[in-house]
Backbone as a ProteinNet text record, in pm:
[ID]
protein_1_A
[PRIMARY]
MDRKQYTEANRKAWNEVNAKHQKSKVEQGKLEKFKQKGYSKLDKTITQTLNAVGIVGKDVAQVCCNDGEETISLKNMGANSVTGFDIADEAIKSARELSQFSGVDCEFVQTDIYDIPEQFFSSFDLVYISVGSLMWFPSMDDFFQVVARLLRKDGIVIIYEVHPFSLMLDNEDKQNPFELKLSYFIDEPRIYNDGLDYIENEKYQGAPIYNFDPTLSQIINGMIKNGFKIEKLDEYPHDMSALFEHLNNKEIRIPLSMSIVAKKNWNV
[TERTIARY]
-336.7	-188.6	-210.6	-33.2	42	36.3	64	174.7	242.3	330.4	417.3	398.1	323.1	215.3	153	71.2	-13.5	64	202.4	249.5	343.2	417.8	491.2	377.2	285.2	185.4	149.4	115.7	105.3	224.6	347	472.3	483.6	454.3	416.6	326.8	254.2	83.4	151.6	238.8	291.7	408.4	489.8	605	531.6	420	358.4	333.1	248.1	188.8	300.9	424.6	453.5	570.2	550	576.4	472	370.7	218.4	253.4	234.1	225.5	317.3	449.3	570.6	564.6	505.3	472	322.7	215.6	71.5	132.9	264.3	281.4	374.1	471.6	554.8	484.5	397.3	297	209.4	209	91.6	219.1	341.4	426.3	490.8	510.5	552.8	701.6	806.5	946.8	966.5	877.5	817.2	850	746.2	710.2	792.4	831	958.7	1103.6	1120.7	1251.7	1191	1095.9	1105.5	1156.8	1236.5	1282.2	1193.6	1130.8	1087.5	936.5	879.2	796	719.6	611.9	527.5	447.6	397.9	285.7	123.1	192.7	124.4	12	-143.8	-225.8	-246.9	-342.6	-305.3	-363.4	-470.1	-506.2	-397.5	-341.7	-207.3	-96.4	-82.2	20.5	28.3	-111.7	-172.3	-98.8	-176.9	-118.5	4.7	89.5	242.7	318.2	276.5	282	224.8	123.7	44.3	145.8	222.6	291.1	407.9	480.1	613.2	707.1	715.6	816.7	964.8	1008.6	1105.3	1186.9	1355.7	1408.5	1409.4	1297.1	1254	1319.1	1365.4	1404	1255.8	1240.1	1078.4	1115.9	1064.3	1001.8	855	871.7	753.1	748.9	605.1	604.1	535.1	512.6	441	465.2	599.4	630.6	565	587.2	548.1	686.8	664.3	794.4	838.7	761.6	882.3	840.4	733.7	673.9	649.3	580	512.5	636.8	731	859.4	926.7	962	1076.1	1000.5	848.6	766.4	789.4	808.9	818.2	1014	1068.1	1228.1	1199.5	1106.9	1134.1	1036.7	960.4	903.3	966	1102.1	1169	1271	1207.1	1247.1	1431.1	1443.8	1633.5	1631.3	1582.5	1621.5	1502.7	1468.3	1355.1	1389.4	1345.2	1329.9	1169.1	1217.8	1098	1090.9	987.7	1019.2	891.4	911.7	797.6	837.8	742.8	789.7	813.3	804.1	779.5	892.7	1013.5	1098.8	1145	1027	1034.4	996.1	910.2	858.7	977.7	1078.5	1162.8	1290.1	1280.4	1407.9	1362.7	1211.3	1125.1	1188.2	1158.1	1157.6	1347.5	1394.3	1539.1	1624.1	1524.9	1590.3	1492.4	1345.8	1330.7	1407.4	1443.1	1533.6	1691.4	1724	1813.9	1819.2	1674.8	1666.4	1657.6	1554.1	1538	1619.6	1748.3	1830.2	1785.6	1691.5	1629.6	1721.4	1740.2	1825.8	1742	1692.9	1612.5	1654.2	1646.5	1690.4	1583.4	1592	1487.9	1499.9	1445.1	1455.4	1389.2	1390.7	1303.8	1282.2	1160.3	1129.7	1010.7	943.5	819.2	821.4	729.8	730.9	736.4	677.9	673.3	845.7	921.4	1055.8	1108.3	1139.6	1222.4	1344.4	1426.3	1562.4	1557.3	1630.8	1626	1733.8	1803.7	1914.5	1853.6	1684.4	1607.5	1488.4	1522.9	1457.6	1483.9	1404.9	1439.2	1509.2	1473.6	1514.7	1503.9	1332.6	1267	1165.1	1145.9	1062.6	919.6	898.9	781.1	725.9	660.1	616.8	518.8	542.2	397.6	336.8	206.9	160.6	-4.1	28.9	-64.6	-162.1	-233.1	-351.4	-302	-378.1	-380	-277.3	-225.3	-160.7	-197.7	-299.6	-311.1	-423.6	-500.1	-538.3	-463.8	-341.3	-222.7	-182.9	-229.4	-183.8	-266.4	-247.4	-323.7	-354.8	-253.1	-242.5	-250.6	-302.2	-315.1	-193.2	-211.1	-149.6	23.6	63.5	168.7	246.9	157.9	181.2	204.8	142	175.1	287.9	285.9	453.5	544.8	565.2	657.2	705.7	578.2	574.1	631.6	565.4	650.3	775	828.8	951.2	1057.5	1006.5	1066.7	1091.7	1022.9	989.2	1059.5	1139.8	1205.9	1087.7	1125.3	1050.9	955.1	824.9	757.3	732.7	785.4	760.6	628.3	594.2	462.7	457.9	307.5	261.5	129.3	163.6	77.4	-4.9	-137.7	-185.7	-295.7	-270.3	-348.9	-426.3	-531.9	-590.5	-714.2	-760.2	-903.3	-1024.2	-1073.4	-1139.3	-1260.6	-1200.7	-1282.9	-1381.4	-1488	-1592	-1650	-1547.9	-1575.6	-1518	-1473.4	-1431.6	-1579	-1681	-1802.2	-1863.5	-1821.2	-1857.9	-1823.8	-1890.1	-1792.1	-1793.1	-1648.1	-1650.5	-1667.4	-1685.7	-1711.5	-1860.3	-1958.3	-2094.1	-2096.1	-2180.5	-2180.8	-2302	-2443.5	-2550.8	-2553.8	-2548.5	-2603.5	-2500.2	-2399.1	-2256.2	-2261.3	-2386.9	-2398.1	-2451.3	-2457.1	-2584	-2380.4	-2443.1	-2348.5	-2324.7	-2204.3	-2226.3	-2102	-2004.5	-1963.7	-1953.4	-1925.7	-1916.9	-1820.2	-1892.8	-1761.5	-1649.1	-1745.8	-1656.9	-1602.6	-1486.9	-1487.7	-1337.2	-1369.8	-1297	-1188.8	-1206.4	-1074.6	-1066.9	-914	-899.9	-956.1	-1026.3	-1126.1	-957.3	-1030.8	-908.1	-915.9	-872.8	-870.1	-774.5	-790	-668.7	-672.9	-711.8	-787.8	-673	-541.4	-431.3	-521.6	-379.7	-321.3	-338.7	-405.9	-360.5	-493.5	-475.8	-547.5	-574	-409	-409.5	-527.6	-488	-572.4	-690.7	-708.2	-825.4	-816.6	-693.2	-702.9	-706.6	-830.9	-810.1	-715.1	-666.2	-617.1	-577	-548.7	-543.1	-378	-403.9	-297.9	-253.9	-157.8	-149	-250	-276.6	-386.7	-330.8	-408.9	-389.2	-546.4	-441.7	-533.8	-523.1	-661.9	-680.7	-750	-728.1	-756.6	-858.4	-866	-951.5	-1007.2	-917.3	-906.6	-1049.7	-1095.8	-1207.2	-1130.8	-1204.3	-1114.5	-1124.1	-1206.9	-1153.6	-1059.4	-1029.5	-888.7	-760	-775.2	-674.2	-642.9	-727.1	-754.3	-664.1	-712.7	-706.3	-530	-487.9	-382.9	-272.6	-296.2	-209.6	-228.5	-361.3	-319.7	-286.1	-263.6	-209.1	-74.6	-21	141.9	192.6	130.9	140.7	129.7	14	30.8	-84.7	-71.4	-193.2	-302.7	-378.7	-447.6	-469	-422.2	-424.8	-519.2	-527.5	-625.1	-709.9	-844.3	-844.8	-955.9	-980.9	-1039.8	-1111.9	-1244.9	-1298.5	-1326.6	-1288	-1308.8	-1427.1	-1496.1	-1606.6	-1525.3	-1399.5	-1329.7	-1234.4	-1222.8	-1193.4	-1005.4	-925	-762.3	-719.9	-819.1	-740.7	-754.3	-834.6	-841.9	-977.4	-1024.6	-1137.7	-1283.4	-1306	-1417.9	-1410.2	-1364.7	-1387	-1520.3	-1610.6	-1706.2	-1835.1	-1779.1	-1834.9	-1806.1	-1685.7	-1658.1	-1763.6	-1832.4	-1919.4	-2055.7	-2059.1	-2212.1	-2304.5	-2424.1	-2496.8	-2525.8	-2533.8	-2470.4	-2305.3	-2285.2	-2155.3	-2125.7	-2044.5	-2014.4	-1842.2	-1799.1	-1666.1	-1562.8	-1520.1	-1413.9	-1298.6	-1237.9	-1096.6	-1068.3	-960.1	-968.6	-815.6	-760	-620.8	-634.8	-513.6	-529.8	-365.6	-345.3	-228.2	-201.9	-107.2	-62.2	46.6	88.6	240.6	287	376.6	436.1	499.8	399.9	393.3	524.5	538.6	662.2	725.5	842	899.3	874	872.6	842.8	979.4
527.9	558.2	395.4	345.3	245	249.7	129.4	109.2	198.4	216.4	307.2	464.9	479.6	647.3	682.8	547.6	586.1	565	525.2	488.6	618.3	634.3	780.4	902	938.3	1034.1	998.5	891.7	867.3	920.2	874.2	949	1082.5	1163.8	1310.8	1361.4	1302.7	1329.8	1336.8	1184.7	1154.2	1217.1	1288.1	1367.4	1514.7	1548.4	1684.8	1705.4	1589.6	1591.4	1583.5	1529.9	1465.7	1604.8	1733.2	1813.5	1857.2	1858.4	1891	1789.5	1627.2	1539.1	1531.2	1590.4	1543.5	1712.6	1817.5	1937.3	1911.1	1835	1798.5	1660.3	1546.2	1455.2	1522.3	1601.6	1660.2	1743.1	1798.2	1912.7	1806.4	1701.2	1618.5	1526.3	1554.8	1468.1	1341.7	1321.7	1205.6	1209.6	1301.4	1290.8	1253.4	1304.1	1295.4	1145.6	1065.6	921.5	831.9	865.8	781	783.3	883.9	908.2	800.4	736.6	609.9	468.4	463.9	343.6	215.3	160.3	46.5	122.4	219.5	272.3	213.9	174	106.7	210.1	214.7	313.4	195.3	72.8	-18.1	-41.6	-60.9	-92.5	-241.9	-258.2	-335.4	-523.6	-462	-569	-656.1	-557.4	-602.3	-614.5	-597.4	-591.9	-796.2	-785	-948.1	-1031.6	-964.4	-1067.1	-1118.8	-961.1	-990.8	-1083.3	-1096.6	-1174.9	-1315.4	-1358.8	-1468.2	-1560.9	-1482.1	-1543.3	-1549.8	-1440.9	-1441.4	-1325.3	-1240.7	-1117.4	-1124.2	-1210.2	-1159.2	-1236	-1153.6	-1230.9	-1247.6	-1195	-1209.8	-1111.1	-1153.5	-1048.2	-1002	-879.9	-837.5	-678.6	-741.1	-577	-557.6	-414.7	-293.7	-250.3	-293.4	-222.8	-124.1	-11.4	98.9	135.9	206.2	202.8	364.2	403.7	598.6	628.2	678.5	798.9	666.6	567.4	480.6	456.8	501.9	505.5	373.3	234.5	128.6	105.4	111.8	-38.3	32.8	108.2	146.2	49.6	67.6	6.6	-155.4	-212.3	-332.7	-407.2	-306.4	-329.4	-303.8	-203.5	-176.5	-334.1	-398.8	-516.4	-622.1	-644.3	-746.2	-816.2	-749	-814.8	-786.7	-907.8	-910.2	-735.8	-760.2	-665.5	-614.7	-476.4	-456.3	-362.4	-361.5	-295.7	-228.3	-101.8	-51.5	42.7	-36	43.6	125.7	231.8	349.3	392.1	426.7	546.8	655.5	672.4	857.6	895.1	981.5	995.5	1082.2	1194	1263.5	1153.2	1079.9	1031.9	886.2	868.4	751	842.3	989.7	1052.8	1108.9	1113.4	1162	1012	917.2	813.3	768.6	787.3	757.4	838.9	983.6	1055.6	1078.2	974.3	974.5	793.9	729	604	676.2	747.3	820.1	893	953.7	1004.5	971.9	835.7	728.6	655	666.8	544.5	389.2	365.8	239.7	204.8	155.7	123.1	27.5	79.4	-6.2	106	-14.5	38.3	58.7	215.8	235.9	245.3	213.8	170.3	284	383.6	447.6	368.8	313.8	239.8	239.3	208.6	185	31.3	-29	-166.6	-239.3	-247.3	-322.9	-344.3	-217	-267.9	-275.3	-316.4	-362.6	-386.1	-431	-459.2	-602.4	-656.8	-845.9	-884.5	-792.4	-804.1	-816.3	-806.3	-802	-926.6	-1003.9	-1136.5	-1231.6	-1327.4	-1392.5	-1403.1	-1229.4	-1191.8	-1203.6	-1239.7	-1194	-1287.7	-1318.2	-1393.6	-1370.4	-1221.7	-1126.4	-1044.9	-1002.5	-888.1	-879.3	-740.7	-609.1	-523.9	-566.6	-478.9	-397.5	-236.8	-170.3	-107.5	-19.9	74.4	164.3	179.1	244.2	186.8	79.8	34.4	-3.3	-97.2	-178.7	-118.3	4.6	93.7	125.6	171.6	218.7	123.1	-2.4	-80.9	-138.2	-110.5	-124.1	-299.9	-372.7	-531.3	-617.7	-659.6	-750.5	-851.8	-945	-1074.4	-1004.3	-871.6	-820.1	-851.8	-730.9	-700.5	-814.3	-898.4	-1040.3	-1107.8	-1110.7	-1160	-1107.3	-989.8	-919.5	-950.3	-945.2	-1020	-1112.4	-1215.4	-1369.2	-1345.8	-1277	-1266.3	-1222.4	-1136.6	-1116.3	-1176.4	-1292.4	-1382.7	-1490.9	-1576.2	-1668.6	-1836.5	-1921.2	-2010.8	-2067.8	-2057.6	-2033	-1915.7	-1803.7	-1676.9	-1674.9	-1543.2	-1508.8	-1347.7	-1330.8	-1176.8	-1196.5	-1044.9	-1013.5	-866.5	-852.3	-749.8	-694.4	-585.1	-533.3	-379.7	-403.7	-253.8	-240.2	-132.1	-85	-214.1	-207.2	-321	-263.5	-304.7	-313.2	-223.7	-301.7	-249.8	-145.8	-141.5	68.4	160.9	152.2	208.3	276.4	174.5	224.6	354	379	464.3	646.2	773.7	879.5	898.6	941.1	922.9	1083.8	1169.6	1302.6	1350.1	1205	1256.7	1199.9	1296.2	1251.7	1254.9	1294	1302.4	1157.9	1077.7	939.1	877.9	838.5	818.7	641.7	573.8	451.9	424.2	533.1	514.8	503.3	431.4	368.1	477.6	499.4	608.6	568.3	480.9	442	297.6	238.9	149.3	17.7	-105	-210	-241	-233.6	-306.7	-158.3	-124.7	-47.9	-97.7	-66.9	-93.2	34.6	131.9	225.3	314.1	354	423.1	538.2	558.5	698.6	777.6	915.8	1032.7	1142.4	1153.5	1268.7	1394.2	1475.8	1582.1	1731.7	1703.4	1766.2	1731.5	1661.4	1649.9	1541	1488.1	1313.4	1400.3	1525.3	1522	1481.6	1342.2	1253.7	1291	1353	1349.2	1522	1620.5	1768	1738.3	1681.8	1717.1	1828.7	1899.4	1987	1961.1	2038.8	2013	2134.4	2070.7	2155.5	2094.6	2226.1	2145.4	2069	1984.8	1903.5	1797.9	1745.6	1617.7	1570.9	1488.3	1405.4	1267.8	1204.1	1082.6	986.1	829.9	690.4	613.7	622.7	488.8	373.7	234.4	114.8	-22.7	26	31.6	-161.2	-255	-369.7	-427.7	-555.5	-601	-695.3	-753.7	-886.4	-988.4	-1035	-1159.2	-1169.9	-980.6	-945.2	-956.2	-939.6	-937.2	-1074.3	-1167.1	-1295.9	-1377.7	-1386.8	-1445.4	-1389.3	-1284.3	-1241.2	-1309.4	-1340.3	-1371.2	-1579.6	-1644.5	-1755.9	-1798.3	-1670.2	-1755.8	-1742.9	-1674.5	-1604.9	-1753.8	-1812.5	-1939.4	-1904.4	-1808.6	-1793.3	-1883	-1918.8	-2015.2	-1949.5	-1888.1	-1830.4	-1905.4	-1823.8	-1895.4	-1859	-1716.7	-1628.7	-1506.5	-1489.6	-1371	-1346.2	-1222.9	-1148	-1006.4	-968.2	-881.5	-776.1	-669.5	-575.6	-496.5	-444.6	-261.7	-143	-180.9	-67.1	14.9	133.4	190.7	227.1	204.3	221.1	292.6	358.3	438.2	619.6	670.9	772.7	835.7	768.3	818.9	798.9	697.6	632.8	618.9	716.6	719.8	774.9	799.9	843.8	691	580.1	508	398.8	424.7	308.3	328.7	172.2	252	251.9	230.1	225.5	148.7	147	54.4	-79.1	20.7	-70.7	-91.3	-177.7	-286.5	-293	-226.8	-303.2	-321.7	-377.6	-400.2	-305.2	-222.4	-132.3	-127.1	-270.4	-301.7	-445.3	-502.6	-655.6	-717	-864.9	-835.1	-999.1	-1015.8	-1141.3	-1222.7	-1370.7	-1414.1	-1532	-1529	-1607.7	-1630.1	-1794.7	-1833.7	-1867.5	-1853.9	-1842.2	-2010.8	-2065	-2246.9	-2253.7	-2182.9	-2246.7	-2088.5	-2165.6	-2077.2	-1984.6	-1857.4	-1793.9	-1744.2
-2408.3	-2314.1	-2248.5	-2292.9	-2251.6	-2121.8	-2003.2	-1876.9	-1848.2	-1893.2	-1805.2	-1853.6	-1971.3	-1954.8	-1820.9	-1778.4	-1654.6	-1532.9	-1513.4	-1383.5	-1396.8	-1473.3	-1511.5	-1438.5	-1517.3	-1518	-1330.8	-1251.5	-1133.7	-1060.5	-1044.8	-1015.2	-1018.1	-1103.6	-1098.4	-979.4	-1007.6	-916.8	-735.2	-711.8	-568.7	-557.8	-653.4	-608.1	-614.3	-594	-624.3	-493.4	-439.9	-288.5	-199.5	-210	-104.4	-4.1	-7.8	46.7	157	114.8	193.1	302.5	232.6	373.3	416.3	409.9	496.7	646.7	577.8	666.1	747.5	661	807.9	891.9	825.4	918.9	1032.1	994.3	1071.8	1245.1	1172	1253.4	1341.6	1282	1397.8	1501.1	1486.3	1564	1511.1	1361.5	1314.6	1355.7	1386.8	1424.1	1581.2	1636.9	1754.4	1807.6	1718.4	1734.2	1695.1	1551.2	1520	1607.9	1697.6	1765.8	1905.5	1920.2	1984.2	1958.8	2050.5	2013	1978.9	1862.4	1837.2	1815.7	1752.6	1717.5	1607.1	1559.6	1432.2	1469.1	1308.6	1343.6	1263.9	1256.3	1224	1306.7	1228.5	1352.4	1419.6	1515.9	1511.6	1515.3	1402.3	1319	1234.4	1149.4	1090.1	1168.8	1287.5	1371.3	1419.3	1448.1	1507.9	1340.9	1258.9	1138.6	1102.6	1114.6	1090.5	1204.1	1284	1416.8	1447.4	1357.8	1361.9	1221.9	1116.7	1020	1057.1	1157.7	1188.1	1097.8	1198.4	1113.8	1169.7	1289	1343.3	1279	1190.7	1116.6	1006.8	942	798.6	747.7	611	514.8	432.7	470.4	413	326.6	233.8	120.5	97.1	125	89.2	-41.7	-125	-272.3	-224.8	-283.5	-257.5	-124	-102.6	61.8	66.1	-18.5	2.7	107.6	216.3	265	375.8	351.6	463.7	620	618.3	768.7	807.4	712.4	787.5	762.5	668.9	573.4	718.9	793.3	937.5	1048.3	1032.1	1166.1	1119.6	1005.7	1019.3	1080.4	1028.9	1149	1244.7	1268.2	1447.4	1504.8	1409.8	1468.6	1500.7	1398.7	1481.1	1299.3	1171	1077.7	1047	1001.7	966.2	919.9	722.5	700.9	579	574.4	537.2	406.7	325.6	156.3	121.1	112.2	33.2	-117.1	-182	-323.7	-346.9	-378.3	-460	-565.8	-635	-745	-767.2	-657.5	-626.5	-554.1	-654	-583.8	-442.2	-442.4	-322.8	-238.5	-224	-139.7	-56.7	-199.5	-165.9	-58.2	-102.2	-44.3	70.1	112	239.7	304.5	341.9	354.6	406	306.7	310.2	470.8	441.8	578.9	677.9	702.2	835.2	856.4	793.2	851.9	910.8	884.8	921.1	1079.9	1080.6	1130.6	1305.3	1224.9	1365.9	1400.7	1327.2	1298.9	1271.8	1222.3	1163.4	1007.6	1030	926	773.4	692.1	611	483.9	355.2	238.4	163.9	103.6	13.8	-139.8	-234.2	-382.1	-457.2	-534.4	-611.2	-796.1	-800	-924.3	-970.5	-1080.8	-1080.3	-1062.2	-946.5	-934.6	-1054.9	-1147.9	-1279.7	-1313.1	-1281.9	-1363.2	-1243.9	-1100.6	-997.7	-1026.2	-1048.6	-1125.4	-1051.8	-1141.4	-1102.7	-981.8	-963.5	-815	-730.8	-669.8	-604.2	-621.6	-708.6	-712.7	-605.8	-551.7	-460.5	-348.9	-311.6	-207.8	-59.1	-64.1	16.8	130.8	209.7	292	277	263.7	327.6	214.9	124.1	84.8	165.5	148.2	211.6	142.3	131.5	19.1	123.5	136.1	244.7	166.4	241.7	175.2	100.4	-42.5	-111.4	-251.6	-199.3	-310.3	-478.7	-431	-542.2	-646.4	-629.6	-711.4	-849.7	-821.6	-899.5	-1057.8	-1057.2	-1155	-1222.9	-1362.3	-1446.9	-1467.1	-1449.9	-1475.9	-1308.6	-1259.1	-1132.7	-1169.4	-1234.8	-1322.2	-1299.2	-1409.4	-1384.8	-1266.9	-1213.9	-1020.9	-984.1	-950.8	-850.1	-930.1	-1066.8	-1105.2	-1040.5	-1056	-963.1	-808.5	-779.9	-635.2	-574.9	-695.7	-669.6	-724.7	-783.1	-801.9	-724.8	-623.3	-527.3	-428.7	-416.2	-253.2	-340.8	-218.4	-232.8	-203.5	-214.6	-252.6	-131.9	-115.3	17.7	94.8	18.9	71.4	131.2	172.5	203.2	186.1	94.1	69.4	146.2	255.8	293.9	227.5	228.5	166.7	324.5	333.9	436	355.9	271.8	166.3	202.1	140.7	129.5	63.1	131	36.1	-66.7	-144.8	-294.1	-334.5	-242	-255	-174.7	-119.4	-42.2	-164.7	-292.3	-346.9	-436.3	-404.6	-533.6	-414	-355.7	-215.8	-307.7	-218.9	-253.3	-91.5	-55	82.8	128.9	32.2	112	84.7	82.5	87.8	199.5	332.6	458.7	486.2	357	391.4	363.1	265.9	183.5	219.6	291.1	303.7	244.2	249.6	200.2	35.2	10.3	-160.4	-234.3	-313.1	-417.2	-537.6	-585.5	-650.6	-771.7	-769.3	-860.5	-873.4	-1077	-1084.2	-1012.5	-954.6	-886.1	-1035	-1152.5	-1270.5	-1361.3	-1420.3	-1463	-1608.7	-1745.6	-1787.9	-1876.4	-1810	-1832.5	-1693	-1654.8	-1536.2	-1500.6	-1382	-1361.9	-1320.2	-1364.2	-1336.9	-1295.2	-1254.3	-1119.8	-1118	-1096.3	-1109.6	-996.6	-879.5	-822.1	-643.1	-668.1	-576.2	-528	-453.8	-348.6	-199.1	-144.8	5.2	33.9	108.2	168.5	353.8	387.4	515.4	555.4	450.8	480.7	421.8	359.1	222.9	119.7	107.2	84.5	-102.6	-200.7	-294.1	-397.8	-499.2	-572.5	-702.1	-798.4	-949.1	-944	-942.1	-944.5	-1078.9	-1140.9	-1214.9	-1197.4	-1318.2	-1355.3	-1275.6	-1227.7	-1137.7	-1220.2	-1199.2	-1294.7	-1210.1	-1152.6	-1045.7	-1114.9	-1113.6	-1210.1	-1078.5	-966.5	-858.2	-875.7	-859.8	-939.7	-792.5	-855.7	-792.9	-690.7	-618.8	-565.6	-614	-696.3	-764.6	-888.3	-915.9	-1006.2	-930.1	-817.5	-710.4	-682.8	-635.9	-615.5	-726.9	-856.6	-967.5	-1026.2	-967.9	-1013.9	-947.1	-814.9	-709.8	-744.2	-763.9	-847.2	-931.8	-1030.3	-1168.7	-1128.4	-1088.1	-1011	-891.1	-928.1	-792.2	-684.9	-592.3	-483.9	-443.5	-339.7	-266.5	-140.5	-155.2	-55.8	68.3	186.9	291.3	373.9	331	440.9	449	406.2	401.5	473.5	547.8	621.7	560	618.1	562.4	722.8	717.4	833.3	768.5	906.5	927.7	920.7	993.2	1001.7	864	887.5	789	854.4	749.6	732.6	627.9	593.5	484.6	532.1	620.6	646.3	532.1	476.5	333.1	436	489.7	524.6	694.2	779.4	892.5	969.9	822.6	933.3	927.1	853.9	870.7	984.4	1066.5	1195.9	1280.3	1298.2	1465.7	1421.8	1259.9	1257.9	1251.1	1247.2	1303.9	1172.4	1063.1	904.4	930.5	883.4	877.7	744.6	682.1	514.5	574.8	407.8	423.2	384.2	478.4	426.3	413.4	501.1	431.5	489.4	436.9	418.5	435.6	442.5	469.2	394.7	353.9	235.8	287.4	344.8	321.5	190.8	201.7	63.4	63.1	46.2	13.4	-116.3	-175.7	-315.3	-271.9	-426.2	-404.9	-502.2	-538.4	-682.7	-785.2	-800.9	-862.6	-989.4	-1027.3	-1110	-1205.7
[MASK]
++++++++++++++++++++++++++++++++++++++++++++++++++++++++++++++++++++++++++++++++++++++++++++++++++++++++++++++++++++++++++++++++++++++++++++++++++++++++++++++++++++++++++++++++++++++++++++++++++++++++++++++++++++++++++++++++++++++++++++++++++++++++++++++++++++++++++++

């Protein structure tokens, strides 16, 4: 399969699960939360990072924005403008509906991230990349080339993601939670067809999905190759993905999440 076939297959899987996710989130009070003026679903860790870098008055993009909850939160934190990009048609539809419901003006664009239109190049001061984004891309080099194109000179990219090491674990194995089950280095994507319902953890026969699970070095090198200077890398023992919450506050502490702050140093 070529890159376009992989991303198209993943688009179908995300479209398939969106209705399940929206139903669960509404039942958990999503609409009441976003009706509150200035509401942000971003946790303390990334909120502190964004404030330290400076988000107020900035033009911000979020790639892999899903249903827009974090995108709207970025706007509520004081960004001048926020644009969310995602491949899933249904997720973008839900994001636009949430933006209208909350009264928070954000732009949402349905697109394969690799194919973001040129009209958005050099349009942003900051690009935000969040949980469960990087695993969907066959090439970190090509992915960060797109990110670099979105940014103005001296623009900042902030990543708050699952730590690649944690993806060697089986999140469903509660008896031996620290036993390594998967290889850190992979040559072919991991293929799953039991659905993408990470909220209720319901298994269903779904469209196949393809995960590429990049290593930390692939992520860092992809950024360096595209003109980014790494300014800060932090690793955390807390889960921010809903996959490994059972490992929080354990005596054995492993890296479950991470953040990276990098600056674009030249035009791509």
